C-alpha positions as CSV (number, residue, x, y, z in Angstrom):
1,M,25.1,15.1,4.2
2,V,21.0,14.8,4.7
3,L,21.7,17.8,7.2
4,A,23.4,19.7,4.8
5,S,20.6,18.8,1.9
6,F,18.6,20.4,4.4
7,G,20.2,24.1,5.9
8,L,16.9,25.6,4.3
9,L,14.5,23.4,7.1
10,I,17.6,25.2,9.5
11,A,18.0,28.8,8.6
12,V,14.2,29.3,8.2
13,G,11.5,26.7,9.3
14,L,12.7,25.6,12.8
15,G,10.8,27.9,14.4
16,S,7.4,25.8,13.4
17,F,9.8,22.5,13.6
18,G,11.0,23.7,16.9
19,F,8.0,24.3,18.6
20,W,6.5,21.3,17.5
21,L,9.2,19.3,18.9
22,T,9.2,21.5,22.5
23,A,5.4,21.7,22.9
24,E,4.6,17.8,22.1
25,A,7.8,16.4,23.2
26,T,6.7,15.4,27.0
27,H,3.4,14.1,25.2
28,A,5.0,11.9,22.6
29,S,4.1,8.1,23.1
30,P,5.9,5.1,22.2
31,P,4.7,3.2,19.2
32,P,1.6,1.0,19.9
33,D,2.5,-2.7,21.3
34,P,1.8,-4.9,18.3
35,A,0.7,-7.5,20.0
36,L,-2.4,-5.5,21.3
37,T,-4.3,-5.8,18.0
38,G,-8.2,-5.9,17.2
39,H,-10.1,-8.0,15.5
40,F,-11.9,-7.8,12.1
41,G,-15.3,-6.8,12.2
42,R,-17.9,-5.2,9.4
43,M,-20.0,-1.8,8.3
44,F,-22.8,-3.7,6.9
45,H,-24.7,-6.4,8.9
46,L,-26.4,-7.5,5.7
47,P,-27.5,-11.0,4.1
48,P,-24.4,-12.3,2.3
49,F,-24.0,-12.5,-1.4
50,A,-24.5,-16.0,-2.0
51,P,-24.4,-19.1,0.2
52,P,-21.3,-20.9,0.9
53,T,-21.7,-23.8,-1.3
54,N,-19.4,-25.8,-3.2
55,A,-21.3,-24.7,-6.3
56,V,-20.4,-20.6,-5.7
57,R,-17.1,-22.0,-4.9
58,D,-16.5,-23.4,-8.3
59,A,-18.0,-20.1,-9.4
60,L,-15.7,-18.0,-8.3
61,M,-12.4,-20.1,-9.2
62,E,-13.8,-20.2,-12.4
63,L,-14.7,-16.3,-12.7
64,G,-11.1,-15.8,-11.1
65,R,-9.1,-18.9,-13.1
66,P,-5.8,-18.0,-15.0
67,G,-7.2,-17.3,-18.4
68,G,-10.8,-16.9,-17.8
69,L,-12.6,-13.2,-18.0
70,M,-10.6,-11.1,-15.1
71,D,-7.1,-12.6,-16.9
72,A,-6.3,-9.5,-19.2
73,N,-3.9,-12.3,-21.1
74,D,-0.7,-10.0,-21.7
75,D,1.2,-10.9,-24.4
76,L,4.1,-11.7,-21.8
77,A,6.3,-13.2,-24.5
78,T,7.0,-9.7,-25.8
79,G,8.8,-9.5,-23.1
80,P,8.8,-6.7,-20.1
81,E,10.3,-4.2,-21.9
82,A,7.8,-4.3,-24.6
83,L,4.7,-4.1,-22.8
84,I,5.7,-1.0,-20.5
85,N,7.1,0.9,-24.3
86,D,4.5,-0.7,-26.9
87,P,1.2,1.3,-26.8
88,D,-0.2,-1.6,-28.8
89,L,0.1,-4.1,-26.2
90,S,-1.7,-1.7,-23.8
91,L,-5.1,-1.6,-25.7
92,I,-6.8,-4.1,-23.7
93,N,-5.4,-3.8,-20.0
94,R,-5.2,-0.1,-20.3
95,N,-3.0,2.7,-18.7
96,N,-4.1,5.1,-16.2
97,P,-2.9,8.3,-17.2
98,T,-3.6,10.3,-14.1
99,D,-1.4,8.1,-11.8
100,T,2.2,7.1,-11.6
101,A,3.5,3.4,-11.2
102,G,3.8,4.2,-7.4
103,V,1.1,4.5,-6.3
104,T,0.5,1.2,-6.3
105,F,2.8,0.0,-4.1
106,L,2.1,2.7,-2.0
107,G,-1.3,1.2,-1.6
108,Q,0.2,-2.1,-0.7
109,F,2.9,-0.6,1.8
110,I,-0.1,0.9,3.7
111,D,-2.4,-2.1,3.4
112,H,0.5,-3.5,5.1
113,D,0.7,-0.9,7.7
114,M,-3.3,-1.4,8.9
115,T,-4.2,-5.3,8.5
116,F,-2.7,-8.7,8.5
117,D,-4.9,-11.4,8.4
118,Q,-2.9,-14.7,9.2
119,R,-6.3,-17.0,10.3
120,S,-8.9,-17.2,7.9
121,R,-9.6,-19.9,5.6
122,L,-10.6,-19.0,2.0
123,G,-13.5,-19.6,0.7
124,F,-14.9,-20.7,4.3
125,P,-17.1,-19.2,6.6
126,T,-15.3,-16.9,9.1
127,Q,-16.8,-14.1,11.7
128,P,-14.8,-11.3,11.1
129,I,-15.0,-10.9,15.6
130,T,-12.9,-14.0,15.7
131,T,-10.0,-13.7,13.6
132,Q,-7.0,-11.6,14.9
133,N,-5.8,-8.6,12.8
134,A,-1.9,-9.0,13.2
135,R,-1.3,-5.2,12.8
136,T,-2.9,-2.2,14.6
137,C,-5.1,-1.2,12.2
138,F,-3.7,2.3,12.7
139,F,-1.2,4.4,10.3
140,D,1.5,4.1,13.0
141,L,4.0,2.1,10.9
142,D,3.8,-0.5,13.2
143,S,4.8,-2.8,10.2
144,V,8.1,-1.2,10.3
145,Y,9.0,-0.5,13.6
146,A,7.2,-3.6,15.2
147,G,7.9,-3.6,19.7
148,G,10.6,-0.6,19.1
149,P,14.3,-0.7,20.2
150,G,13.5,-2.7,23.6
151,G,10.6,-5.3,21.7
152,S,12.5,-5.8,18.3
153,P,16.0,-5.2,19.1
154,E,16.8,-7.2,15.9
155,L,15.5,-4.7,13.6
156,Y,17.8,-1.4,15.3
157,D,21.3,-1.1,15.0
158,Q,23.4,-2.5,17.8
159,T,25.8,0.9,17.4
160,D,22.8,3.2,17.3
161,H,20.0,1.5,19.0
162,I,17.2,4.4,18.2
163,K,17.9,3.9,14.4
164,F,16.9,1.1,12.1
165,L,19.0,-1.2,10.7
166,V,19.7,-1.2,6.7
167,E,22.3,-3.2,4.7
168,S,23.2,-2.9,1.2
169,G,24.8,-5.5,-1.7
170,G,23.7,-3.8,-4.5
171,Q,24.2,-0.3,-5.5
172,F,22.0,0.9,-3.1
173,E,19.9,0.2,0.0
174,D,18.8,-2.8,1.3
175,L,16.7,-4.1,3.6
176,P,18.7,-6.1,6.3
177,R,18.7,-10.0,5.6
178,D,19.5,-13.0,6.9
179,P,22.6,-13.8,5.1
180,I,21.9,-17.4,4.5
181,N,18.5,-17.5,2.8
182,H,18.5,-14.0,2.1
183,V,15.1,-13.7,4.3
184,A,14.3,-9.7,5.3
185,V,14.8,-9.1,9.0
186,I,11.3,-6.8,8.9
187,G,8.5,-5.6,11.1
188,D,6.2,-7.2,8.2
189,P,7.6,-10.3,6.1
190,R,4.9,-8.9,3.6
191,N,7.3,-6.1,2.6
192,D,9.2,-8.2,1.1
193,E,6.8,-9.5,-1.1
194,N,8.4,-8.0,-4.4
195,M,11.7,-5.2,-4.8
196,M,9.7,-2.2,-5.1
197,I,7.1,-2.9,-1.6
198,A,11.1,-3.9,-0.3
199,G,12.0,-0.2,-1.4
200,L,9.6,1.6,-0.1
201,H,10.2,-0.6,3.2
202,A,13.9,0.2,3.2
203,A,13.0,3.7,2.2
204,V,11.2,4.6,5.7
205,L,13.8,2.8,7.6
206,L,16.4,5.8,5.9
207,F,13.5,8.5,6.9
208,H,13.2,7.2,10.4
209,N,17.2,7.3,10.7
210,H,17.5,10.8,8.9
211,A,14.8,11.8,11.3
212,V,17.0,10.9,14.3
213,D,20.4,12.9,12.7
214,L,17.9,16.1,12.2
215,I,16.5,16.1,16.1
216,R,19.9,15.5,17.6
217,T,21.3,17.9,15.6
218,H,19.0,20.7,16.6
219,Y,19.0,19.3,20.2
220,P,22.5,18.1,21.6
221,G,22.0,15.9,24.6
222,I,18.6,14.7,24.2
223,P,18.1,11.5,25.6
224,D,17.9,8.7,23.1
225,N,14.4,7.6,23.8
226,D,13.1,11.4,23.9
227,A,14.8,11.6,20.6
228,Y,13.7,8.1,19.1
229,L,10.2,8.9,20.0
230,L,10.0,12.2,18.3
231,A,11.7,10.9,15.0
232,H,8.8,7.8,15.2
233,R,6.3,10.7,15.5
234,L,8.0,13.0,12.5
235,T,7.8,9.6,10.1
236,V,4.7,8.9,11.2
237,W,2.9,12.4,10.2
238,H,4.5,13.2,7.0
239,Y,3.1,9.6,6.1
240,E,0.1,10.6,7.6
241,W,0.0,13.3,5.6
242,I,0.8,11.3,2.2
243,I,-1.8,9.3,3.0
244,L,-5.0,11.7,3.5
245,H,-3.4,14.1,1.0
246,E,-2.0,12.5,-1.9
247,F,-2.6,8.6,-2.1
248,L,-5.6,9.1,-1.1
249,P,-7.0,11.6,-3.9
250,H,-5.2,9.1,-6.3
251,V,-7.9,6.8,-6.0
252,V,-11.2,8.4,-4.3
253,P,-12.9,11.3,-6.3
254,Q,-12.0,14.4,-4.2
255,S,-15.3,15.5,-3.6
256,V,-16.0,12.5,-1.5
257,I,-13.0,12.8,0.8
258,D,-14.6,16.1,1.0
259,D,-18.0,14.9,2.1
260,V,-16.2,13.0,4.5
261,L,-14.0,15.2,6.2
262,T,-17.0,17.9,6.6
263,N,-20.4,16.3,6.7
264,G,-18.8,13.0,9.0
265,R,-18.8,9.3,8.2
266,R,-22.6,8.2,8.0
267,F,-21.4,4.3,7.8
268,Y,-17.8,3.4,9.5
269,N,-18.7,4.2,13.5
270,P,-17.4,1.7,15.4
271,L,-19.2,1.1,18.7
272,H,-17.5,3.4,21.5
273,N,-14.6,4.8,19.0
274,H,-13.0,1.3,19.0
275,A,-11.9,1.2,15.6
276,F,-11.5,-2.1,13.5
277,I,-11.2,-3.3,10.5
278,P,-14.2,-3.8,8.1
279,V,-14.5,-6.7,5.9
280,E,-15.9,-5.2,3.4
281,F,-13.1,-2.5,3.3
282,Q,-10.5,-5.4,3.6
283,I,-12.1,-6.7,0.2
284,T,-12.5,-3.5,-1.5
285,Y,-9.5,-2.3,-0.6
286,R,-7.7,-5.0,-3.3
287,F,-8.9,-2.9,-6.1
288,G,-5.3,-1.8,-6.1
289,H,-4.0,-5.4,-7.8
290,S,-5.8,-4.4,-10.6
291,M,-4.0,-1.4,-10.8
292,V,-1.0,-3.5,-11.1
293,R,2.0,-3.9,-14.3
294,P,2.5,-7.3,-15.5
295,S,6.3,-5.3,-16.1
296,Y,8.3,-2.8,-14.6
297,R,11.3,-0.9,-15.5
298,A,13.2,-0.8,-12.0
299,N,15.8,1.5,-12.2
300,L,17.6,3.0,-15.2
301,D,21.2,1.6,-15.0
302,G,21.7,-1.6,-12.6
303,D,21.4,-4.2,-15.0
304,N,25.2,-4.0,-16.3
305,G,24.7,0.0,-17.2
306,Q,21.5,-0.3,-18.4
307,P,18.2,-0.3,-17.6
308,F,16.4,-3.3,-15.1
309,F,13.3,-4.6,-16.8
310,G,11.1,-7.0,-14.9
311,M,7.8,-9.1,-15.1
312,I,5.9,-8.5,-11.4
313,F,6.4,-12.4,-11.5
314,D,8.0,-14.6,-13.8
315,P,8.0,-18.9,-12.9
316,A,11.4,-18.4,-14.5
317,G,12.7,-16.5,-11.3
318,E,11.9,-19.0,-9.2
319,G,15.0,-20.7,-6.6
320,T,17.4,-18.2,-8.4
321,P,19.4,-16.0,-6.6
322,D,19.0,-13.2,-9.2
323,P,15.5,-13.3,-10.3
324,V,15.2,-12.4,-13.7
325,D,12.0,-11.1,-12.3
326,L,11.3,-7.8,-9.5
327,R,10.0,-10.3,-7.0
328,G,11.8,-9.9,-3.4
329,G,13.9,-12.0,-1.1
330,A,16.9,-11.7,-3.1
331,R,20.0,-9.9,-3.1
332,A,21.8,-8.7,-6.3
333,P,23.8,-5.8,-7.4
334,R,21.0,-4.8,-9.5
335,R,18.1,-4.8,-7.3
336,F,17.1,-1.7,-5.9
337,V,14.7,0.9,-7.1
338,G,14.9,3.9,-9.3
339,W,12.3,5.7,-8.1
340,Q,11.9,8.2,-10.5
341,T,9.9,5.2,-13.0
342,F,7.7,4.9,-9.7
343,F,6.9,8.9,-8.8
344,D,7.2,11.9,-10.6
345,F,10.3,14.6,-9.8
346,G,9.3,17.3,-12.4
347,G,11.7,18.6,-14.4
348,T,13.8,16.5,-16.8
349,Y,12.3,13.6,-14.4
350,S,9.1,13.7,-15.7
351,A,9.6,11.9,-18.8
352,E,10.3,8.8,-16.2
353,A,7.7,8.3,-14.7
354,K,5.6,5.6,-15.7
355,P,1.9,4.9,-15.0
356,N,-0.4,2.3,-12.9
357,K,-2.8,0.6,-15.2
358,R,-6.5,1.1,-14.4
359,I,-8.9,0.1,-11.6
360,D,-10.8,-2.4,-13.9
361,T,-12.0,-6.4,-14.0
362,I,-9.2,-6.3,-16.6
363,V,-6.5,-7.9,-14.4
364,S,-2.2,-8.2,-15.4
365,T,-1.5,-12.2,-16.2
366,P,1.3,-12.6,-14.0
367,L,-0.9,-11.6,-10.9
368,F,-3.1,-15.1,-11.8
369,H,0.2,-17.0,-11.0
370,L,1.8,-15.9,-8.2
371,P,4.6,-17.4,-6.4
372,L,3.8,-19.7,-3.7
373,G,6.3,-17.4,-1.4
374,T,4.6,-14.4,-1.9
375,I,1.5,-16.4,-0.2
376,F,1.6,-15.9,3.4
377,N,0.8,-19.5,4.5
378,G,1.9,-21.1,0.8
379,M,-1.5,-22.5,0.0
380,P,-2.9,-23.1,-3.4
381,P,-4.6,-21.0,-5.2
382,D,-2.0,-19.0,-6.9
383,S,-5.0,-17.0,-9.0
384,L,-4.3,-13.9,-6.8
385,M,-8.1,-13.0,-8.6
386,Q,-9.2,-16.6,-7.2
387,R,-7.9,-15.7,-3.6
388,N,-9.6,-12.2,-3.6
389,L,-12.9,-13.8,-4.8
390,L,-13.0,-16.6,-2.1
391,R,-12.3,-13.8,0.5
392,C,-16.4,-12.4,-0.6
393,L,-17.3,-15.7,0.6
394,T,-14.6,-16.5,3.6
395,W,-16.6,-12.8,4.8
396,Q,-19.8,-13.7,4.3
397,V,-20.0,-10.3,2.9
398,S,-23.2,-8.5,0.9
399,S,-23.3,-8.1,-2.5
400,G,-22.3,-5.0,-4.1
401,Q,-25.8,-4.1,-5.3
402,R,-27.1,-4.3,-1.6
403,I,-24.4,-2.0,-0.2
404,A,-25.0,0.1,-2.9
405,S,-28.4,0.3,-2.0
406,E,-27.6,0.5,2.1
407,M,-25.5,4.0,0.8
408,G,-28.7,5.4,-1.4
409,I,-26.1,5.1,-4.1
410,P,-28.1,3.8,-7.6
411,A,-26.5,0.2,-8.3
412,L,-25.1,-1.1,-11.4
413,G,-27.7,-2.5,-13.5
414,D,-28.2,-6.0,-14.6
415,G,-27.1,-5.3,-17.9
416,E,-23.9,-4.1,-16.8
417,L,-23.0,-6.7,-15.6
418,A,-24.2,-9.6,-18.1
419,E,-20.9,-11.1,-18.2
420,L,-21.1,-12.7,-15.1
421,Q,-24.7,-14.6,-16.4
422,P,-22.5,-17.9,-17.2
423,F,-20.5,-18.4,-14.2
424,R,-23.6,-17.8,-12.0
425,G,-26.8,-16.4,-12.8
426,S,-26.8,-14.6,-9.6
427,F,-23.7,-13.2,-9.9
428,V,-26.0,-10.8,-11.9
429,T,-27.9,-9.8,-9.2
430,S,-25.6,-10.3,-6.3
431,T,-21.8,-10.0,-7.4
432,P,-19.5,-10.7,-5.6
433,L,-18.3,-7.5,-3.8
434,F,-14.3,-7.3,-5.4
435,Y,-15.8,-8.0,-8.6
436,Y,-18.4,-5.1,-8.1
437,I,-15.8,-2.6,-6.5
438,L,-13.6,-2.7,-9.9
439,K,-16.7,-2.7,-12.0
440,E,-18.4,-0.1,-10.7
441,A,-14.8,1.6,-11.2
442,Q,-14.7,0.8,-15.0
443,L,-17.8,1.7,-15.8
444,R,-18.3,5.3,-12.9
445,E,-15.3,6.5,-13.3
446,D,-13.4,5.3,-16.2
447,G,-11.1,3.3,-14.2
448,L,-8.9,6.1,-13.4
449,R,-10.6,5.9,-9.7
450,L,-12.7,4.3,-7.3
451,G,-16.4,4.2,-8.6
452,P,-19.5,5.5,-5.7
453,V,-19.5,2.4,-3.3
454,G,-16.0,1.5,-3.3
455,A,-14.7,5.4,-2.8
456,R,-16.8,5.6,0.3
457,I,-16.0,2.6,1.9
458,V,-11.7,3.8,1.7
459,S,-12.9,6.9,2.3
460,E,-14.4,6.6,5.5
461,V,-12.0,4.2,6.6
462,F,-8.9,5.9,5.9
463,I,-10.2,9.0,7.5
464,G,-12.3,7.7,10.3
465,L,-8.5,5.5,11.4
466,L,-7.0,8.8,11.2
467,Q,-9.7,10.4,13.5
468,L,-9.5,7.6,15.8
469,D,-6.0,7.1,16.4
470,P,-5.6,8.9,19.4
471,D,-1.7,10.0,18.3
472,S,-2.2,10.8,14.5
473,Y,-1.5,14.5,13.6
474,L,-5.4,14.6,12.7
475,S,-6.1,13.9,16.4
476,M,-3.8,15.9,18.2
477,Q,-3.2,18.5,16.0
478,S,-5.6,19.0,13.3
479,S,-4.4,22.2,12.0
480,W,-0.5,20.5,11.2
481,L,1.4,20.9,8.5
482,P,4.8,18.9,7.0
483,T,7.6,20.9,8.6
484,L,10.5,18.8,6.3
485,P,11.5,20.2,2.7
486,T,9.2,20.0,-0.1
487,H,9.3,20.3,-4.1
488,D,7.7,23.6,-3.7
489,G,8.6,25.0,-0.9
490,T,5.1,25.1,0.4
491,P,4.2,22.7,3.5
492,Q,1.3,21.1,2.3
493,S,2.4,20.6,-0.6
494,F,4.6,17.3,1.0
495,R,4.7,14.2,-1.0
496,M,6.0,11.2,-2.1
497,I,8.9,12.9,-3.9
498,D,9.8,14.8,-0.8
499,F,9.5,11.9,1.5
500,L,12.2,9.6,-0.3
501,A,14.4,12.9,-1.2
502,F,14.6,13.3,3.0
503,A,15.6,9.6,3.0
504,G,18.1,10.1,0.5
505,V,16.8,7.7,-2.0
506,D,15.2,9.9,-4.5
507,P,17.5,10.5,-8.1
508,I,19.0,13.5,-7.3
509,S,20.2,12.2,-3.7
510,R,22.1,9.4,-5.5
511,G,23.3,11.6,-8.4
512,Q,21.4,9.6,-11.3
């Protein structure tokens, strides 16, 4: 069915696709070994924003506590549907009209593909160089492919070992799961934290499988190993294209992206080109948590023919086989994602797409009470904002103001951060980087995208990782264009809606 849907590619677009296959086949390399990971590092060697004392920890805990300054205090009692559809309930926790809700979870998926800190202790100083990153730091989808069919055979289909195992049990696809406890059998356990991230992971599995089918159709008799490597590259390069041309422009001003691409990186310049994840980036990139809605419509008709609305997390869902919220780790007929809610597929589907929240210091209430199952080590605090703020102590990063000065960017003024005075006076002039990034976006970009400091950190690291990865399309073939069908027929317009369509999880493929 997938191949029939892409007859136009076969008839018209195969020239460039075929050249790419034949020209690159002998140079294709297997996915990096996940065991060969690096460590974290620093972009800026500057004094920390505050000493790692109990008083500072207590101030950060108070700043990020449930019901505190950063809590939107959403009216959860009105229910998940009202929190989406009643505009009066979004006056404080404001919507972002320039982003659809899927951008949040695409950003989470990207994060899980490049960084996984399993060792540092929240709120207690840790040297980045001593902390291993459990992911390769490139956008190579090692969170999905893991060790490949040879190193991680449990992820692959026993009847066709170069394809991923995909299961169901609901109306549509699901991650493969342990039949007893429903724990997902995937390359990164965090990709089952909520239904949307699990749905994206499943979409990548299907994308790869359809890429295998496409390659085998055009190259009958191709050895399995070659077909796997080419399918891997086809999947990764289209994913990298989306990162640079869709995701990054959603969260960073295009002018900053263009400047980094044209004039080069000024602050992220790893020694000997040995890429790593800077701790300043690890903290900054958590800006995505402020984009999370308190609730979502997971699909349009999965709940006994009605839309399935749910809180992102709800304590009432704890320990139930089919939770009322949108947490992961469960399988039931209604637990699938209708992507027309999360990305704009155009035409009549456009009205179904829902927005993100803005990047600001006002954060959706459910994130202040995470299920411990979504926390890697299961240890409190369960407020995501407390955890993010404590990481500023863990890594002993400098203040937002000091980093702005180092970049030559005008810093936020004391009056713009005066609300921090009751928590700790020094925070006004030496602000924890996480809070600073959110406030900068709020004041300088009205929460629609990152402000100057945040945008520069994120752009330089994203583009730097693409440039430093010897297997990325930007390194191997910078003029490459996507080769799969697009919504408007132009290769350069390839976006998530096209990725999901090739995976066969878009509303048209599903007949929705």
